[in-house]
Steps between C-alpha positions, in 0.01 A plus 500: 500500500422871419203650680334829592233622740183692412371729774249777534596785734453872521782727614380612844718810507366618163139435612566701819651787297203499259251514789697788663509691171128447450423622855717809439324578171155455656591745781592765242238452227209745490236243409580306823478806733244443779440133413739369769627238256760250613719230350650257758728205452441197721628143498443395137210748461455863404195680639353796307240708686317820410169683531331355186520211255627723218779637718608143584513425129715809451726381787532165320603675178764708683640190673512307172693785337756504779537120494559497125754784532692295757490199268272288722288269292124562538450125447615458858241741641138389517259785568168424670181696453424829670279430804333712764691562823411661829396867505371510142846439355616253232782250515683280254751228587777396260668166561866453415603169344757304695624176344335267252175343615445129449247566222745725311779242558282234338424735209872573452582125519239424233637779283858372523389142424280624206806658337592145405872553542669168565681454835340797683366434850329742736408461862344715769716590801300700750408830335750452214529277198824327397559407136769245404637395160808337358617800303524872584359598154178309571454690826547831315223394259271428796579841653422674169166314471407584861577870439262500203222324690236684705451353844366798697796515741845655463765233439865521592757246389793438729744251645611391152750211548702292262 
């Protein structure tokens, strides 16, 4: 029975490269001189820190530009609000999406079932979703419909089997 998996991942190497490029640009840009602005990558988070709220927003914009240039979907990055930090500084934390949450998996399951295509089954397997059907063409229709849908997370389709 043909099947494929739906997953939601960000390329860690590309995210690291984008953060490094943003840090390099911040070090060289005139409008960031003297603000001691930093962009740091942690485990599934990116921390932006600067001297004022408007500088943190500018850091966010620079980081978004670098992520888009490296073809990292911004759907997978959730930016928090700028908050006060120690020493009169401002900080913003961006969370990186890793896997499909149970709520999103339910939403994707409902979407696949609502397509009304006969013989299509979907089930959650950890942080992935597996879709089965009797024919390969039906699965390709499901993939096309999922690509058109807006779910707020980046979707990758893999492990296509006949």
